PDBQT receptor file of N, H, CA, C and O in Angstrom, charges set to zero:
ATOM      1  N   MET A   1      14.342 209.270  65.999  1.00  0.00    +0.000 N 
ATOM      2  CA  MET A   1      13.257 210.002  65.589  1.00  0.00    +0.000 C 
ATOM      3  C   MET A   1      12.582 210.491  66.952  1.00  0.00    +0.000 C 
ATOM      4  O   MET A   1      12.221 209.753  67.868  1.00  0.00    +0.000 OA
ATOM      5  N   TYR A   2      12.470 212.077  66.895  1.00  0.00    +0.000 N 
ATOM      6  H   TYR A   2      12.764 212.677  66.150  1.00  0.00    +0.000 HD
ATOM      7  CA  TYR A   2      11.858 212.719  68.060  1.00  0.00    +0.000 C 
ATOM      8  C   TYR A   2      10.489 213.861  67.454  1.00  0.00    +0.000 C 
ATOM      9  O   TYR A   2      10.305 214.471  66.401  1.00  0.00    +0.000 OA
ATOM     10  N   ALA A   3       9.874 213.753  68.502  1.00  0.00    +0.000 N 
ATOM     11  H   ALA A   3      10.024 213.258  69.358  1.00  0.00    +0.000 HD
ATOM     12  CA  ALA A   3       8.488 214.555  67.819  1.00  0.00    +0.000 C 
ATOM     13  C   ALA A   3       7.859 215.082  69.246  1.00  0.00    +0.000 C 
ATOM     14  O   ALA A   3       8.211 214.584  70.315  1.00  0.00    +0.000 OA
ATOM     15  N   THR A   4       6.900 216.134  69.151  1.00  0.00    +0.000 N 
ATOM     16  H   THR A   4       6.614 216.538  68.282  1.00  0.00    +0.000 HD
ATOM     17  CA  THR A   4       6.196 216.505  70.414  1.00  0.00    +0.000 C 
ATOM     18  C   THR A   4       4.955 216.727  69.699  1.00  0.00    +0.000 C 
ATOM     19  O   THR A   4       4.958 216.912  68.482  1.00  0.00    +0.000 OA
ATOM     20  N   VAL A   5       3.677 216.717  70.536  1.00  0.00    +0.000 N 
ATOM     21  H   VAL A   5       3.675 216.567  71.525  1.00  0.00    +0.000 HD
ATOM     22  CA  VAL A   5       2.581 216.853  70.266  1.00  0.00    +0.000 C 
ATOM     23  C   VAL A   5       2.157 218.016  69.478  1.00  0.00    +0.000 C 
ATOM     24  O   VAL A   5       2.539 219.148  69.774  1.00  0.00    +0.000 OA
ATOM     25  N   GLY A   6       1.325 217.762  68.410  1.00  0.00    +0.000 N 
ATOM     26  H   GLY A   6       1.015 216.842  68.169  1.00  0.00    +0.000 HD
ATOM     27  CA  GLY A   6       0.952 218.711  67.311  1.00  0.00    +0.000 C 
ATOM     28  C   GLY A   6       1.918 218.686  65.673  1.00  0.00    +0.000 C 
ATOM     29  O   GLY A   6       1.685 219.133  64.550  1.00  0.00    +0.000 OA
ATOM     30  N   ASP A   7       3.063 217.910  66.295  1.00  0.00    +0.000 N 
ATOM     31  H   ASP A   7       3.252 217.547  67.207  1.00  0.00    +0.000 HD
ATOM     32  CA  ASP A   7       3.537 217.716  65.001  1.00  0.00    +0.000 C 
ATOM     33  C   ASP A   7       3.246 216.931  63.921  1.00  0.00    +0.000 C 
ATOM     34  O   ASP A   7       3.129 215.864  64.523  1.00  0.00    +0.000 OA
ATOM     35  N   ARG A   8       3.060 216.684  62.879  1.00  0.00    +0.000 N 
ATOM     36  H   ARG A   8       3.155 217.551  62.389  1.00  0.00    +0.000 HD
ATOM     37  CA  ARG A   8       2.564 215.844  61.554  1.00  0.00    +0.000 C 
ATOM     38  C   ARG A   8       3.786 214.776  61.058  1.00  0.00    +0.000 C 
ATOM     39  O   ARG A   8       4.964 214.980  60.765  1.00  0.00    +0.000 OA
ATOM     40  N   VAL A   9       3.010 213.614  61.096  1.00  0.00    +0.000 N 
ATOM     41  H   VAL A   9       2.053 213.449  61.334  1.00  0.00    +0.000 HD
ATOM     42  CA  VAL A   9       3.709 212.650  60.598  1.00  0.00    +0.000 C 
ATOM     43  C   VAL A   9       3.110 211.922  59.199  1.00  0.00    +0.000 C 
ATOM     44  O   VAL A   9       1.977 211.668  58.792  1.00  0.00    +0.000 OA
ATOM     45  N   HIS A  10       4.350 211.740  58.730  1.00  0.00    +0.000 N 
ATOM     46  H   HIS A  10       5.270 211.947  59.061  1.00  0.00    +0.000 HD
ATOM     47  CA  HIS A  10       4.265 211.563  56.874  1.00  0.00    +0.000 C 
ATOM     48  C   HIS A  10       4.399 210.180  56.919  1.00  0.00    +0.000 C 
ATOM     49  O   HIS A  10       5.162 209.707  57.760  1.00  0.00    +0.000 OA
ATOM     50  N   ILE A  11       3.763 209.415  56.128  1.00  0.00    +0.000 N 
ATOM     51  H   ILE A  11       3.143 209.800  55.445  1.00  0.00    +0.000 HD
ATOM     52  CA  ILE A  11       4.138 207.887  56.153  1.00  0.00    +0.000 C 
ATOM     53  C   ILE A  11       3.744 207.478  54.620  1.00  0.00    +0.000 C 
ATOM     54  O   ILE A  11       2.590 207.305  54.230  1.00  0.00    +0.000 OA
ATOM     55  N   LYS A  12       4.967 207.353  53.799  1.00  0.00    +0.000 N 
ATOM     56  H   LYS A  12       5.905 207.494  54.116  1.00  0.00    +0.000 HD
ATOM     57  CA  LYS A  12       5.366 207.252  52.629  1.00  0.00    +0.000 C 
ATOM     58  C   LYS A  12       4.295 205.882  52.208  1.00  0.00    +0.000 C 
ATOM     59  O   LYS A  12       4.034 205.111  53.131  1.00  0.00    +0.000 OA
ATOM     60  N   GLY A  13       3.850 205.671  51.192  1.00  0.00    +0.000 N 
ATOM     61  H   GLY A  13       4.062 206.298  50.442  1.00  0.00    +0.000 HD
ATOM     62  CA  GLY A  13       3.555 204.456  50.376  1.00  0.00    +0.000 C 
ATOM     63  C   GLY A  13       4.749 203.497  50.253  1.00  0.00    +0.000 C 
ATOM     64  O   GLY A  13       5.792 203.863  49.711  1.00  0.00    +0.000 OA
ATOM     65  N   ARG A  14       4.588 202.276  50.757  1.00  0.00    +0.000 N 
ATOM     66  H   ARG A  14       3.742 201.978  51.197  1.00  0.00    +0.000 HD
ATOM     67  CA  ARG A  14       5.411 200.999  50.307  1.00  0.00    +0.000 C 
ATOM     68  C   ARG A  14       5.864 200.828  49.018  1.00  0.00    +0.000 C 
ATOM     69  O   ARG A  14       6.997 200.881  48.539  1.00  0.00    +0.000 OA
ATOM     70  N   ASN A  15       4.642 200.587  48.478  1.00  0.00    +0.000 N 
ATOM     71  H   ASN A  15       3.722 200.544  48.867  1.00  0.00    +0.000 HD
ATOM     72  CA  ASN A  15       4.145 200.147  46.690  1.00  0.00    +0.000 C 
ATOM     73  C   ASN A  15       3.877 201.127  45.846  1.00  0.00    +0.000 C 
ATOM     74  O   ASN A  15       3.141 202.023  46.261  1.00  0.00    +0.000 OA
ATOM     75  N   VAL A  16       4.345 201.194  44.611  1.00  0.00    +0.000 N 
ATOM     76  H   VAL A  16       4.942 200.466  44.274  1.00  0.00    +0.000 HD
ATOM     77  CA  VAL A  16       4.003 202.026  43.850  1.00  0.00    +0.000 C 
ATOM     78  C   VAL A  16       2.257 202.048  43.830  1.00  0.00    +0.000 C 
ATOM     79  O   VAL A  16       1.367 201.199  43.786  1.00  0.00    +0.000 OA
ATOM     80  N   GLY A  17       2.357 203.780  43.900  1.00  0.00    +0.000 N 
ATOM     81  H   GLY A  17       3.080 204.470  43.936  1.00  0.00    +0.000 HD
ATOM     82  CA  GLY A  17       0.442 203.606  43.525  1.00  0.00    +0.000 C 
ATOM     83  C   GLY A  17       0.043 204.032  44.914  1.00  0.00    +0.000 C 
ATOM     84  O   GLY A  17      -0.536 205.103  45.096  1.00  0.00    +0.000 OA
ATOM     85  N   MET A  18       0.402 203.048  46.084  1.00  0.00    +0.000 N 
ATOM     86  H   MET A  18       0.872 202.178  45.936  1.00  0.00    +0.000 HD
ATOM     87  CA  MET A  18       0.124 203.598  47.552  1.00  0.00    +0.000 C 
ATOM     88  C   MET A  18      -0.134 205.225  48.000  1.00  0.00    +0.000 C 
ATOM     89  O   MET A  18       0.879 205.901  47.818  1.00  0.00    +0.000 OA
ATOM     90  N   GLN A  19      -1.104 205.860  48.461  1.00  0.00    +0.000 N 
ATOM     91  H   GLN A  19      -1.927 205.312  48.609  1.00  0.00    +0.000 HD
ATOM     92  CA  GLN A  19      -1.128 206.783  48.947  1.00  0.00    +0.000 C 
ATOM     93  C   GLN A  19      -0.425 206.973  50.173  1.00  0.00    +0.000 C 
ATOM     94  O   GLN A  19      -0.305 206.025  50.948  1.00  0.00    +0.000 OA
ATOM     95  N   GLU A  20       0.160 208.343  50.492  1.00  0.00    +0.000 N 
ATOM     96  H   GLU A  20       0.062 209.114  49.863  1.00  0.00    +0.000 HD
ATOM     97  CA  GLU A  20       0.704 208.830  51.782  1.00  0.00    +0.000 C 
ATOM     98  C   GLU A  20      -0.003 208.846  52.744  1.00  0.00    +0.000 C 
ATOM     99  O   GLU A  20      -1.142 209.232  52.483  1.00  0.00    +0.000 OA
ATOM    100  N   HIS A  21       0.227 208.519  54.058  1.00  0.00    +0.000 N 
ATOM    101  H   HIS A  21       1.153 208.206  54.270  1.00  0.00    +0.000 HD
ATOM    102  CA  HIS A  21      -0.871 208.727  55.095  1.00  0.00    +0.000 C 
ATOM    103  C   HIS A  21      -0.160 209.914  55.700  1.00  0.00    +0.000 C 
ATOM    104  O   HIS A  21       1.059 210.078  55.735  1.00  0.00    +0.000 OA
ATOM    105  N   VAL A  22      -1.055 210.683  56.151  1.00  0.00    +0.000 N 
ATOM    106  H   VAL A  22      -2.045 210.550  56.123  1.00  0.00    +0.000 HD
ATOM    107  CA  VAL A  22      -0.812 211.963  57.129  1.00  0.00    +0.000 C 
ATOM    108  C   VAL A  22      -1.734 212.068  58.323  1.00  0.00    +0.000 C 
ATOM    109  O   VAL A  22      -2.960 212.183  58.301  1.00  0.00    +0.000 OA
ATOM    110  N   GLY A  23      -0.852 212.003  59.471  1.00  0.00    +0.000 N 
ATOM    111  H   GLY A  23       0.143 211.910  59.489  1.00  0.00    +0.000 HD
ATOM    112  CA  GLY A  23      -1.380 212.779  60.662  1.00  0.00    +0.000 C 
ATOM    113  C   GLY A  23      -0.820 213.022  61.672  1.00  0.00    +0.000 C 
ATOM    114  O   GLY A  23       0.358 212.750  61.901  1.00  0.00    +0.000 OA
ATOM    115  N   ASP A  24      -1.782 213.706  62.603  1.00  0.00    +0.000 N 
ATOM    116  H   ASP A  24      -2.739 213.926  62.417  1.00  0.00    +0.000 HD
ATOM    117  CA  ASP A  24      -1.064 214.762  63.703  1.00  0.00    +0.000 C 
ATOM    118  C   ASP A  24      -0.759 214.039  64.816  1.00  0.00    +0.000 C 
ATOM    119  O   ASP A  24      -1.554 213.135  65.072  1.00  0.00    +0.000 OA
ATOM    120  N   ILE A  25       0.110 214.171  65.502  1.00  0.00    +0.000 N 
ATOM    121  H   ILE A  25       0.756 214.905  65.294  1.00  0.00    +0.000 HD
ATOM    122  CA  ILE A  25       0.334 213.297  66.920  1.00  0.00    +0.000 C 
ATOM    123  C   ILE A  25      -0.360 213.918  67.671  1.00  0.00    +0.000 C 
ATOM    124  O   ILE A  25      -0.394 215.149  67.662  1.00  0.00    +0.000 OA
ATOM    125  N   LEU A  26      -1.114 213.110  68.543  1.00  0.00    +0.000 N 
ATOM    126  H   LEU A  26      -1.086 212.110  68.550  1.00  0.00    +0.000 HD
ATOM    127  CA  LEU A  26      -1.944 213.686  69.688  1.00  0.00    +0.000 C 
ATOM    128  C   LEU A  26      -1.023 213.142  71.067  1.00  0.00    +0.000 C 
ATOM    129  O   LEU A  26      -1.279 213.695  72.136  1.00  0.00    +0.000 OA
ATOM    130  N   GLU A  27      -0.290 212.402  71.049  1.00  0.00    +0.000 N 
ATOM    131  H   GLU A  27      -0.083 211.953  70.180  1.00  0.00    +0.000 HD
ATOM    132  CA  GLU A  27       0.443 211.789  72.244  1.00  0.00    +0.000 C 
ATOM    133  C   GLU A  27       1.846 211.328  71.948  1.00  0.00    +0.000 C 
ATOM    134  O   GLU A  27       2.149 210.672  70.951  1.00  0.00    +0.000 OA
ATOM    135  N   VAL A  28       2.509 211.639  72.695  1.00  0.00    +0.000 N 
ATOM    136  H   VAL A  28       2.263 212.171  73.505  1.00  0.00    +0.000 HD
ATOM    137  CA  VAL A  28       4.077 210.969  72.902  1.00  0.00    +0.000 C 
ATOM    138  C   VAL A  28       4.119 210.108  73.850  1.00  0.00    +0.000 C 
ATOM    139  O   VAL A  28       3.646 210.448  74.934  1.00  0.00    +0.000 OA
ATOM    140  N   ARG A  29       4.557 209.088  73.735  1.00  0.00    +0.000 N 
ATOM    141  H   ARG A  29       4.942 208.812  72.854  1.00  0.00    +0.000 HD
ATOM    142  CA  ARG A  29       4.427 207.826  74.673  1.00  0.00    +0.000 C 
ATOM    143  C   ARG A  29       5.544 207.595  74.988  1.00  0.00    +0.000 C 
ATOM    144  O   ARG A  29       5.689 207.124  76.116  1.00  0.00    +0.000 OA
ATOM    145  N   GLY A  30       6.898 207.846  74.058  1.00  0.00    +0.000 N 
ATOM    146  H   GLY A  30       6.780 208.229  73.141  1.00  0.00    +0.000 HD
ATOM    147  CA  GLY A  30       8.187 207.678  74.751  1.00  0.00    +0.000 C 
ATOM    148  C   GLY A  30       8.721 208.434  75.470  1.00  0.00    +0.000 C 
ATOM    149  O   GLY A  30       8.120 209.405  75.930  1.00  0.00    +0.000 OA
ATOM    150  N   PRO A  31      10.104 208.145  75.768  1.00  0.00    +0.000 N 
ATOM    151  CA  PRO A  31      10.944 208.941  76.764  1.00  0.00    +0.000 C 
ATOM    152  C   PRO A  31      11.294 210.212  75.861  1.00  0.00    +0.000 C 
ATOM    153  O   PRO A  31      11.182 210.110  74.639  1.00  0.00    +0.000 OA
ATOM    154  N   GLN A  32      11.703 211.368  76.424  1.00  0.00    +0.000 N 
ATOM    155  H   GLN A  32      11.795 211.451  77.417  1.00  0.00    +0.000 HD
ATOM    156  CA  GLN A  32      11.943 212.497  75.775  1.00  0.00    +0.000 C 
ATOM    157  C   GLN A  32      11.696 212.543  73.803  1.00  0.00    +0.000 C 
ATOM    158  O   GLN A  32      12.525 212.547  72.893  1.00  0.00    +0.000 OA
ATOM    159  N   GLY A  33      10.386 212.566  73.801  1.00  0.00    +0.000 N 
ATOM    160  H   GLY A  33       9.713 212.562  74.540  1.00  0.00    +0.000 HD
ATOM    161  CA  GLY A  33       9.724 212.431  71.975  1.00  0.00    +0.000 C 
ATOM    162  C   GLY A  33      10.323 211.324  71.482  1.00  0.00    +0.000 C 
ATOM    163  O   GLY A  33      10.714 211.393  70.316  1.00  0.00    +0.000 OA
ATOM    164  N   GLU A  34      10.460 210.511  71.967  1.00  0.00    +0.000 N 
ATOM    165  H   GLU A  34      10.143 210.455  72.913  1.00  0.00    +0.000 HD
ATOM    166  CA  GLU A  34      10.923 209.169  71.333  1.00  0.00    +0.000 C 
ATOM    167  C   GLU A  34       9.350 208.384  70.946  1.00  0.00    +0.000 C 
ATOM    168  O   GLU A  34       8.384 208.602  71.679  1.00  0.00    +0.000 OA
ATOM    169  N   PRO A  35       9.247 207.600  69.906  1.00  0.00    +0.000 N 
ATOM    170  CA  PRO A  35       8.033 206.998  69.984  1.00  0.00    +0.000 C 
ATOM    171  C   PRO A  35       7.804 205.657  70.963  1.00  0.00    +0.000 C 
ATOM    172  O   PRO A  35       8.582 204.818  71.418  1.00  0.00    +0.000 OA
ATOM    173  N   PRO A  36       6.703 205.816  71.040  1.00  0.00    +0.000 N 
ATOM    174  CA  PRO A  36       5.500 205.442  69.989  1.00  0.00    +0.000 C 
ATOM    175  C   PRO A  36       4.470 206.783  69.747  1.00  0.00    +0.000 C 
ATOM    176  O   PRO A  36       4.576 207.433  70.787  1.00  0.00    +0.000 OA
ATOM    177  N   TYR A  37       3.925 207.185  69.221  1.00  0.00    +0.000 N 
ATOM    178  H   TYR A  37       3.839 206.657  68.376  1.00  0.00    +0.000 HD
ATOM    179  CA  TYR A  37       2.965 207.934  68.937  1.00  0.00    +0.000 C 
ATOM    180  C   TYR A  37       1.757 207.492  68.761  1.00  0.00    +0.000 C 
ATOM    181  O   TYR A  37       1.475 206.566  68.001  1.00  0.00    +0.000 OA
ATOM    182  N   MET A  38       0.788 208.258  69.598  1.00  0.00    +0.000 N 
ATOM    183  H   MET A  38       1.018 209.010  70.216  1.00  0.00    +0.000 HD
ATOM    184  CA  MET A  38      -0.473 208.191  69.147  1.00  0.00    +0.000 C 
ATOM    185  C   MET A  38      -0.807 209.246  68.225  1.00  0.00    +0.000 C 
ATOM    186  O   MET A  38      -0.465 210.393  68.513  1.00  0.00    +0.000 OA
ATOM    187  N   VAL A  39      -1.464 209.001  67.096  1.00  0.00    +0.000 N 
ATOM    188  H   VAL A  39      -1.742 208.069  66.862  1.00  0.00    +0.000 HD
ATOM    189  CA  VAL A  39      -1.630 209.646  65.915  1.00  0.00    +0.000 C 
ATOM    190  C   VAL A  39      -3.231 209.553  65.161  1.00  0.00    +0.000 C 
ATOM    191  O   VAL A  39      -3.756 208.553  64.673  1.00  0.00    +0.000 OA
ATOM    192  N   ARG A  40      -3.691 210.717  65.239  1.00  0.00    +0.000 N 
ATOM    193  H   ARG A  40      -3.264 211.530  65.635  1.00  0.00    +0.000 HD
ATOM    194  CA  ARG A  40      -5.163 211.011  64.236  1.00  0.00    +0.000 C 
ATOM    195  C   ARG A  40      -4.664 210.980  62.752  1.00  0.00    +0.000 C 
ATOM    196  O   ARG A  40      -3.856 211.815  62.347  1.00  0.00    +0.000 OA
ATOM    197  N   PHE A  41      -5.109 210.113  62.054  1.00  0.00    +0.000 N 
ATOM    198  H   PHE A  41      -5.766 209.434  62.383  1.00  0.00    +0.000 HD
ATOM    199  CA  PHE A  41      -5.110 210.229  60.592  1.00  0.00    +0.000 C 
ATOM    200  C   PHE A  41      -6.202 211.014  59.907  1.00  0.00    +0.000 C 
ATOM    201  O   PHE A  41      -7.354 211.074  60.337  1.00  0.00    +0.000 OA
ATOM    202  N   SER A  42      -5.718 211.680  58.685  1.00  0.00    +0.000 N 
ATOM    203  H   SER A  42      -4.782 211.631  58.336  1.00  0.00    +0.000 HD
ATOM    204  CA  SER A  42      -6.566 212.444  58.135  1.00  0.00    +0.000 C 
ATOM    205  C   SER A  42      -7.865 212.180  57.644  1.00  0.00    +0.000 C 
ATOM    206  O   SER A  42      -8.715 213.006  57.310  1.00  0.00    +0.000 OA
ATOM    207  N   ASP A  43      -7.942 210.775  57.633  1.00  0.00    +0.000 N 
ATOM    208  H   ASP A  43      -7.252 210.104  57.904  1.00  0.00    +0.000 HD
ATOM    209  CA  ASP A  43      -9.433 209.993  57.666  1.00  0.00    +0.000 C 
ATOM    210  C   ASP A  43     -10.509 209.894  58.956  1.00  0.00    +0.000 C 
ATOM    211  O   ASP A  43     -11.720 209.675  58.936  1.00  0.00    +0.000 OA
ATOM    212  N   GLY A  44      -9.511 210.164  60.194  1.00  0.00    +0.000 N 
ATOM    213  H   GLY A  44      -8.527 210.342  60.210  1.00  0.00    +0.000 HD
ATOM    214  CA  GLY A  44     -10.184 210.215  61.327  1.00  0.00    +0.000 C 
ATOM    215  C   GLY A  44      -9.956 209.234  61.993  1.00  0.00    +0.000 C 
ATOM    216  O   GLY A  44     -10.386 209.297  63.144  1.00  0.00    +0.000 OA
ATOM    217  N   HIS A  45      -9.398 208.271  61.692  1.00  0.00    +0.000 N 
ATOM    218  H   HIS A  45      -9.049 208.219  60.756  1.00  0.00    +0.000 HD
ATOM    219  CA  HIS A  45      -9.142 207.232  62.550  1.00  0.00    +0.000 C 
ATOM    220  C   HIS A  45      -7.510 207.394  63.264  1.00  0.00    +0.000 C 
ATOM    221  O   HIS A  45      -6.604 208.055  62.757  1.00  0.00    +0.000 OA
ATOM    222  N   GLU A  46      -7.426 206.662  64.472  1.00  0.00    +0.000 N 
ATOM    223  H   GLU A  46      -8.162 206.125  64.884  1.00  0.00    +0.000 HD
ATOM    224  CA  GLU A  46      -6.205 207.016  65.237  1.00  0.00    +0.000 C 
ATOM    225  C   GLU A  46      -5.611 205.772  65.619  1.00  0.00    +0.000 C 
ATOM    226  O   GLU A  46      -6.241 204.824  66.086  1.00  0.00    +0.000 OA
ATOM    227  N   SER A  47      -4.239 205.806  65.384  1.00  0.00    +0.000 N 
ATOM    228  H   SER A  47      -3.727 206.576  65.005  1.00  0.00    +0.000 HD
ATOM    229  CA  SER A  47      -3.294 204.248  65.984  1.00  0.00    +0.000 C 
ATOM    230  C   SER A  47      -2.148 204.806  66.615  1.00  0.00    +0.000 C 
ATOM    231  O   SER A  47      -1.710 205.952  66.523  1.00  0.00    +0.000 OA
ATOM    232  N   LEU A  48      -1.691 203.768  67.317  1.00  0.00    +0.000 N 
ATOM    233  H   LEU A  48      -2.046 202.836  67.392  1.00  0.00    +0.000 HD
ATOM    234  CA  LEU A  48      -0.441 204.067  67.663  1.00  0.00    +0.000 C 
ATOM    235  C   LEU A  48       0.447 203.765  66.900  1.00  0.00    +0.000 C 
ATOM    236  O   LEU A  48       0.461 202.631  66.421  1.00  0.00    +0.000 OA
ATOM    237  N   VAL A  49       1.443 204.713  66.578  1.00  0.00    +0.000 N 
ATOM    238  H   VAL A  49       1.432 205.634  66.967  1.00  0.00    +0.000 HD
ATOM    239  CA  VAL A  49       2.782 204.364  65.221  1.00  0.00    +0.000 C 
ATOM    240  C   VAL A  49       4.000 204.090  65.852  1.00  0.00    +0.000 C 
ATOM    241  O   VAL A  49       4.358 204.658  66.883  1.00  0.00    +0.000 OA
ATOM    242  N   TYR A  50       4.458 203.485  65.434  1.00  0.00    +0.000 N 
ATOM    243  H   TYR A  50       4.166 203.023  64.596  1.00  0.00    +0.000 HD
ATOM    244  CA  TYR A  50       6.138 203.164  65.620  1.00  0.00    +0.000 C 
ATOM    245  C   TYR A  50       6.739 203.506  64.459  1.00  0.00    +0.000 C 
ATOM    246  O   TYR A  50       7.022 202.581  63.698  1.00  0.00    +0.000 OA
ATOM    247  N   PRO A  51       6.991 204.566  64.153  1.00  0.00    +0.000 N 
ATOM    248  CA  PRO A  51       7.670 205.213  62.550  1.00  0.00    +0.000 C 
ATOM    249  C   PRO A  51       8.665 204.361  62.270  1.00  0.00    +0.000 C 
ATOM    250  O   PRO A  51       9.320 203.871  63.190  1.00  0.00    +0.000 OA
ATOM    251  N   GLY A  52       8.928 204.052  60.926  1.00  0.00    +0.000 N 
ATOM    252  H   GLY A  52       8.396 204.450  60.179  1.00  0.00    +0.000 HD
ATOM    253  CA  GLY A  52       9.615 203.094  60.216  1.00  0.00    +0.000 C 
ATOM    254  C   GLY A  52      10.610 203.849  59.474  1.00  0.00    +0.000 C 
ATOM    255  O   GLY A  52      10.861 204.941  59.984  1.00  0.00    +0.000 OA
ATOM    256  N   PRO A  53      11.224 203.578  58.445  1.00  0.00    +0.000 N 
ATOM    257  CA  PRO A  53      12.225 204.070  57.468  1.00  0.00    +0.000 C 
ATOM    258  C   PRO A  53      11.266 205.032  56.507  1.00  0.00    +0.000 C 
ATOM    259  O   PRO A  53      11.612 206.082  55.965  1.00  0.00    +0.000 OA
ATOM    260  N   ASP A  54      10.055 204.429  56.451  1.00  0.00    +0.000 N 
ATOM    261  H   ASP A  54       9.775 203.576  56.891  1.00  0.00    +0.000 HD
ATOM    262  CA  ASP A  54       9.026 205.223  55.348  1.00  0.00    +0.000 C 
ATOM    263  C   ASP A  54       8.404 206.156  55.939  1.00  0.00    +0.000 C 
ATOM    264  O   ASP A  54       7.368 206.564  55.413  1.00  0.00    +0.000 OA
ATOM    265  N   CYS A  55       8.860 206.737  57.175  1.00  0.00    +0.000 N 
ATOM    266  H   CYS A  55       9.702 206.405  57.602  1.00  0.00    +0.000 HD
ATOM    267  CA  CYS A  55       7.916 208.186  57.965  1.00  0.00    +0.000 C 
ATOM    268  C   CYS A  55       8.840 209.305  57.988  1.00  0.00    +0.000 C 
ATOM    269  O   CYS A  55      10.048 209.070  58.011  1.00  0.00    +0.000 OA
ATOM    270  N   LEU A  56       8.401 210.502  57.984  1.00  0.00    +0.000 N 
ATOM    271  H   LEU A  56       7.420 210.692  57.965  1.00  0.00    +0.000 HD
ATOM    272  CA  LEU A  56       8.832 211.433  58.225  1.00  0.00    +0.000 C 
ATOM    273  C   LEU A  56       8.118 212.359  59.451  1.00  0.00    +0.000 C 
ATOM    274  O   LEU A  56       6.983 212.090  59.844  1.00  0.00    +0.000 OA
ATOM    275  N   ILE A  57       8.759 213.268  59.905  1.00  0.00    +0.000 N 
ATOM    276  H   ILE A  57       9.681 213.487  59.585  1.00  0.00    +0.000 HD
ATOM    277  CA  ILE A  57       7.882 213.626  61.157  1.00  0.00    +0.000 C 
ATOM    278  C   ILE A  57       8.282 215.242  60.782  1.00  0.00    +0.000 C 
ATOM    279  O   ILE A  57       9.416 215.696  60.625  1.00  0.00    +0.000 OA
ATOM    280  N   GLU A  58       7.023 215.937  60.694  1.00  0.00    +0.000 N 
ATOM    281  H   GLU A  58       6.102 215.569  60.822  1.00  0.00    +0.000 HD
ATOM    282  CA  GLU A  58       6.819 217.518  60.366  1.00  0.00    +0.000 C 
ATOM    283  C   GLU A  58       6.774 218.293  61.633  1.00  0.00    +0.000 C 
ATOM    284  O   GLU A  58       5.884 218.231  62.481  1.00  0.00    +0.000 OA
ATOM    285  N   GLN A  59       7.584 218.852  61.651  1.00  0.00    +0.000 N 
ATOM    286  H   GLN A  59       8.307 218.902  60.962  1.00  0.00    +0.000 HD
ATOM    287  CA  GLN A  59       7.638 219.995  62.920  1.00  0.00    +0.000 C 
ATOM    288  C   GLN A  59       6.721 220.837  62.750  1.00  0.00    +0.000 C 
ATOM    289  O   GLN A  59       6.546 221.345  61.642  1.00  0.00    +0.000 OA
ATOM    290  N   ARG A  60       5.828 221.200  63.999  1.00  0.00    +0.000 N 
ATOM    291  H   ARG A  60       5.970 220.788  64.899  1.00  0.00    +0.000 HD
ATOM    292  CA  ARG A  60       5.083 221.788  63.935  1.00  0.00    +0.000 C 
ATOM    293  C   ARG A  60       5.451 223.493  63.622  1.00  0.00    +0.000 C 
ATOM    294  O   ARG A  60       6.463 223.903  64.190  1.00  0.00    +0.000 OA
ATOM    295  N   GLY A  61       4.865 224.255  62.958  1.00  0.00    +0.000 N 
ATOM    296  H   GLY A  61       4.043 223.922  62.497  1.00  0.00    +0.000 HD
ATOM    297  CA  GLY A  61       5.287 225.486  62.560  1.00  0.00    +0.000 C 
ATOM    298  C   GLY A  61       6.387 225.530  61.698  1.00  0.00    +0.000 C 
ATOM    299  O   GLY A  61       7.012 226.576  61.520  1.00  0.00    +0.000 OA
ATOM    300  N   SER A  62       6.711 224.325  61.072  1.00  0.00    +0.000 N 
ATOM    301  H   SER A  62       6.203 223.476  61.216  1.00  0.00    +0.000 HD
ATOM    302  CA  SER A  62       8.007 224.345  59.994  1.00  0.00    +0.000 C 
ATOM    303  C   SER A  62       7.518 224.583  58.720  1.00  0.00    +0.000 C 
ATOM    304  O   SER A  62       8.291 225.010  57.862  1.00  0.00    +0.000 OA
ATOM    305  N   SER A  63       5.964 224.301  58.376  1.00  0.00    +0.000 N 
ATOM    306  H   SER A  63       5.336 223.953  59.073  1.00  0.00    +0.000 HD
ATOM    307  CA  SER A  63       5.531 224.655  57.294  1.00  0.00    +0.000 C 
ATOM    308  C   SER A  63       4.864 226.376  57.225  1.00  0.00    +0.000 C 
ATOM    309  O   SER A  63       4.151 226.638  56.256  1.00  0.00    +0.000 OA
ATOM    310  N   ASP A  64       5.039 227.100  57.909  1.00  0.00    +0.000 N 
ATOM    311  H   ASP A  64       5.618 226.887  58.696  1.00  0.00    +0.000 HD
ATOM    312  CA  ASP A  64       4.686 228.564  57.906  1.00  0.00    +0.000 C 
ATOM    313  C   ASP A  64       5.510 229.183  57.091  1.00  0.00    +0.000 C 
ATOM    314  O   ASP A  64       5.415 230.398  56.923  1.00  0.00    +0.000 OA
TER     315      ASP A  64
């Protein structure tokens, strides 16, 4: 998994009824775009994220 600053991370709910978490990647700490990523989520909190199989990276500009 690779990302750049400005990309968006989507973390799917692990259980039925759990909401998807969406956040913007503020910092890429791994070499060559690899995890971990510092992410600011839509509710305002920031967290260091090591994406798992329930994550999707939306590249900047791909939704335009």
